[in-house]
N, C-alpha and C positions, 0 to 999 in steps of 0.2 A: 949525803944527807940522811937525816933521821931515820929510817923505811916506817918509825911510828908516824909519820908526819902526812905519809899514805897522797901523795901526790898524782895528780891527774894522767890520764893514759895518752901520750901526745903521739900522735900518727905522723910523718915522713913529710906530711903537705902542712903543718905546722912550725915548721922552721925556719920562721922567718924573721926579721927584723920586725918591729912593734912599735906603732906612733906612743906617744904619751898619751891616754884618754882620760876619758871622766872620771873613773874611780881610783886612780893614779894622782888626780891633782884631788879631787875632795880628799879621800887619804891625807895627802900634806899639807892641805887646809884645815882639815879635822883636828889634826895634831897640833898644825901651830897658834892655832884659835882655841885649844882648850874641847874641842867635841869630842873625840874619839883616839884614845890611847893603846898601846899594842898591851897586850894581858900579861902581868910578870917581867915587863921588859927592863929592868936592870939586873935580871936573870934572863935575859937571851930570852925572852919570853915563853909562849907556850899556843901552841896553834892553835886558831877557832875562838881562842878568847881575847875578850877585849872590854875596857874600863872608859867609860863615859867620864868626862872631865866636865865641868862648871858650866858647860855651856852644853854642853852636849845633855847632859840630865835634865836640865830645862827644856830642853825642847821633844826628849824623850815623855817627859812628865807630863808636858804641853796637849803631846799626841794621844797619850792614854788619858789626859781629861778630858777632853774634846769625842774621844772615842765612847767615853762612859756615860758624861754631859746628852751624847746622843743616845745612847744607845737605852741607856738606866734613868736616867734624870728626866727623863723629857719624854720617854713613855710611862702607860699604866700597864704594859701588858709586859714587861720585861723585869726580873729583878737580877740581883747581881747574888756572887759566889765566891769565896776565895778557898780553895780546897787545896789540904796538903802536897805536898811536892812526892814525899813519901810516899806509896800506901800498897797496901797487902797483894805481896806476888800475886794470887791471884785474880786479881783486876788485870793482869796485863795477858795473864794466861787467856780469861776471855774475852778480852780487846782485839786477843789475836796479835797481837803486838811480839811476844815470844815467837810464834809461829814463822809471823811475814814480813818483821818490820826488818828488813835488811835490802845491801846493794850490794849486784856484783862486784867481786874482785878478784885480781891476777895480780900473780910477782915473776919480774926478772929473776930467770933461773941462774943470771950471770952475776948480778949487784943485790939479789934478791930487794930490793925497791920496791914496795906494795901499791899497786893504784888500785882506784875506784874507773869503771869505765862508766863513763856516760852513755846515760842511753842514745842518743843521738849519733855518736862520735863515732867516725869510720874514716876508710881515707875518701879524700876530696867531701867529707862529709855525707858521701851518696849512700852509704851502708849500716845499715844496724846493729845491736848483737844480735851473735846467734848466724851471723851473715860475713862477718868478718875473715878477711885471709889477714890471718895471725904472722905469717911470715913476710908480709908489708911494711907489718909492726915497727918501729923503734925506740927502744929505754930513752925517754926523755934525760935520765939519770946518766947512767952508763955508756950512751949508742948503742945497747946491744939490739942487731933485729933479727926478730923472729922466736925469742928466748923466750915467751911466755907461757904462765902454765894455762889451760884452760878458766874461764871464770866458776868460780864460788859463791856464794852465797854469806857476808856478811853480817852478823846482824845488828842494828843500832842501840838498841839499850846498852844502857849505863849502868853494872853493875854496882851493889854497893852493900853492907852486913852492917844487922844493927844485932846489938846484945853483947856483955861483956867477956863471955868465957870463950877461948880459943875453939875453935872445933866443934862449939854450939852455939856459930852467931845467925842469925836469920839471913840468906842471901833475899835481896831486892832490889829493887831499881830505880835512880832517879829518872821522875816520866819523861818520858822521850815527847809527848803531848800534853797539854793541859787537859782535854777533852776528856777525859775519861773521868776526872776530879766530879765533874756535871752531875754526868749520869750515874754513880754511883749514889748523888744524892737526892735524884731525882723524887723520889718517895717523901725523904725530910723537906722539901722544900714542897712539896705537896700537905703535909699534914699541917706542917709551921707557917704557911699566908693563906691569902685568899685565890693565888691564882686558880685558872680554869683553860682548859687547853681552846683554843692555841694561846701561848705564853711560853716565855724564852728564860733564859736563864744563859747573864755572860759574867766572862771571867776576864781578867788578865793574872797575866803567870808563867812564871820561869818554866824552858824543859831543857832537854838533858840530849844531845846524840853524838853517838861516838862515831863522828861523820870520818871519814875515811879522805875526800878532801877537803878541808876545810877553806875558801879562798874567797876571791873576789872582795875584800876589805870584807865588810860584816856581813856580805851577804847571806856564805855556808859558815854559819860558826857550831860550836857544840854545848855552846850554851848561851840559848838567846831566849828571847820573850814574846808570848803570844798575847793575842786579843780575840776574844772568840764570844761568838753565841749561837745556843744549843732552842732550836726553835722549836715544841714539838705542837705535832700539830695531828689530825684524825687521819687513820690510814686508808686516805683516798685518795687514788694517783693522781686523780683530773686534779681534785684541790690543793696535793700539794706541790704540784708541780705550778701553778699557779702564787702558791707563796715561795716558790724556787724563784720563779723571775720576780717576785716583788722586790726579795732582798736582794737579787743581782742590781734593781735599779737603784735601792737605798744607800748599799756599798758602795755602786761605781759616784755616783751621787754626792758621800759624803768626801771622797776623796776629789773630786773636782770641785768641793764645796770651800777648800781647802787651797787651793791653788792650784792640784795638780795641772799642767797643761794635757787638754782633754786629747788630741794629738797624741800625747805620750801616754792611751792607756787606751785599750782593747779587752775583749773577752774572747778566751779561746774554753771551746767546748774537748773536755778529755776524752781523745777517740776510744782508750783502756780506761777502762773503769776498775776501781779498786773492789775488792772483796763484797766490800758492804754497802757500795754504792749503786745507786739508780740511776742516777744522772748531777756529774761533775763542771763543774766551768772554774778556770782563772782567771782574777784579773790581772793581768799584765803591765807591765813598764816599758818599755824602751828605751835601755841604758844608751842605745849607743856604740855599745862599749867593742873593741876589738881585740882588744889587746891583754884580757885575761882569760889564762887557758881551763880556769874550775868553772867560770860563770859563762865563759862564751859571749857574742856580739849577738845585738838585739833586744828580743821581745824576755823577759824574765819574769815567773812568776811573784806574785806582790800578795795576793789574797784568794783563796779556794772560797769557791763556795758552792755544797755540796748535797745533794738528796742524799741522807744517811739509809731510810727506809728506817726500819724498826731492827736492824743488827746489835746495838748499843743495848738498850731495854731488854731487848730479848737475849742477848749471850749474857749479860750480867743479873736477868734473873735464873737462867739455867744453871748458872755455875755455879748462885750466892742462897739456889731453893728459897730467895727470897720469890714473893709477887708484889710486879713493880709493875702491875698493872692499873692503868686509868678507868675509873667508874664516874662515869657521869651520870650525874644526879636528875637532872631535867631530860634524858629519854633516856637513861637506866641500863644505858649500856656499857660495857667491863670492855676493855683494848687496851692493847700497847699502842703508842703513838708511833707515829711517823718524828723523822726528827731533821729539818732542815739547817744547815749549820754553815755559816758566815766565819772564818778562819786569818788573821793574816797576822804578820809577824811584825810586830816593835820594830825591831831592829834593820829590818828588811824597806819598813814605813819612812822609819826617817832618814837612810841609805839616800831611797829615792826619793823625798821630800827634798834633801840636801842636794842632789842633783838636778830636780827638777827645780831650784831654786838660783842655784849657780851659774851668773855669767860673768862675762869679760866684755869689757864697755872700754871705747877708745873714748878719751873725755878730750881736753885741752892739747894743743900744743905736741900729738903723740902719743901721750901720756893713757897708759890702759890702767883700767881700777878695777879688783875681784870682787863682785857683790852675792850674796845673798840674799836673792828676794823674795823670804820665805812671807808665808801670808802672817797680819802679824798676829791672831790667836796661837802661832806656833814660834814665834818666833824667841829665846831663851829672855834675851833682854828687850822691854817695848821702847826704854830712852834712855840713852846715858848723857849724862849733865855732864859738865862742863866751865871751869873758870878759863877764861880765854888766856888767862896767863898766870901761869902757877905760881909765878916769886910777888904778885901783887894781893897780899892779907886781905885787902878789902873785900876781891873778886871772889878768891877763896872761899870766904866766909857768906857770901851773900849765896853762893853756888851749891855748899855744902846745906845749908838750909833749904832750899827749895830738893836738894837732892833725898834728905831724910822727910822730909811731906811727903814725897812720890813715893818715897820706899816703904808707907805704910799701905799704898794701895796697890802697885803696881810693882815687878820685876824691875827696875833702873838699875845702873852700873854704874861707877862715878871713872872719868880719864882726866888726869892731868900732864901726859906724858910728852913731850915732844911739841911740834906746833900745831898750830888745829887744821891743819889740809892730814896730816899724823894720822889724827885721833880721828877726821870721819872717814880715811880709808880703812882704820883698823874694824870699827865699829860695820862698813859694809860689806869686811868680811867676817865678821858675825852673828849678821841680818840684821841691825838694831834701825826699826823702821825710823826712830828719831832722836837729834842730838838738839840738845838744849845748851848754848850757850851764851853767858853772862859776861856780859863786856862794862866797860865805864860808862855805857849810856842805859845800862841797865839800874845803875846806882841812882842815876836821875828820873829815870821815866817808868821805874818798877814792871821794867816790860826784859823780854830775852828775846834772846834769836833762835826760831827751830827750823832744821832744815830733813826736807824730805829724804829718806833713805835711795827712792828707787826715779824720784826725778831731781831729785839734789838742787829744786827750791827755797829757800828761804825768807820767814815772812817772820814776822815783832809780834809777838803774843802780851799780853801782861799776865804777872807773873800771877796775880788771884781766877787768872783763867785758862793756868795752865792744866789745875785736875779735866776741869770737865772738856779744855780741849783734848787731850788723849781721850776721855771714854769716848767721845765723838769719834774719834778718829779713829781706834784700835775697834770700833763696835760695826761702823760702817762698811 
């Protein structure tokens, strides 16, 4: 194993046979149906990178669109931003990333493979970092026992260089989070818009981390996308905590409104706070997984809701020597605002929406169908259009006209391969809510059969009513 892959440190207790879990099922389905592919696969891949296929890119886009609609379009107190990925390196000095953005790393003295130490990993899962008996730990690569170095901190920032002359290039970084791009533009947004505190700035964008142990399918990646809100409030502890509670409810309700099962979500309060935080909670998703060493079993972080105090604007004011304070015209007060942050991963949300939607159902004669019961707003294709028989030109022509008409308003797909049952199963796996079939009765009666993904029930609908039918169904 290449030591640059940095697998997770595994103890004796983890040496057991494990069953196929939902991570593996989703990974297999994702590749088969075109949701997610391994990055650079034809060259052997690159650990921690993923490419989103035709269905995946639509699902991911729908998630981002729903976030933006909820956060920016439908609100008057939030504006949007799209900051640069590469920023002045002083940004990361001010934010504390160059000093403290790190993970513990150990190396096997025998095979020289490097490993990330999980915060809760230990013998039988009972001990934590700093309390482990290193002599009992076994290298998962070579089997050596008690041959690990003491943990060292490994910075997660990805370095890059700008300039044309070797030796004179500027060392900078791909952003490790999208947060700081908002805070360095705090005054720009104030000066160029009519926003007043309390107000927020939302952003969606790529971030990069030199993860020691990417894994769990897309759960932990080296390149990923975030969707965040930085909400600025008065520096009042009591009032700001009320705002924190407000955003906890708002973000939880957003996931629930898009179909995440309530029993799969919970809040977890941080016991140990980051240097900038006054309070911190995670929305966690119950993966139910027990076979992925890099991720582990049970509840996993999906989104963080944090009270950042005035850390970010205060640090950027200090390092930039620019006045970033807010002046209240009504009270004539001047202050650095507190910040309430909601920070979710687009890739993690995509993964958990897939896991939440994945079902295996027994249908007739012992047959099992795999179906993704995605919320219609998130489904990559809203409908699939079929001619009942692909070798009948009159059916193909009629179905093609319907397909092209619907395509003007919805993401729809065409499928004329195999028998109708196989086409239904393929669209079930793709999460398509409705299948529209054109048969010989359609030619006579100007209607079609529509089959519902979740119930598998069918009904006849007039072709002239199709657009209205889908609009009502998809918005209900």
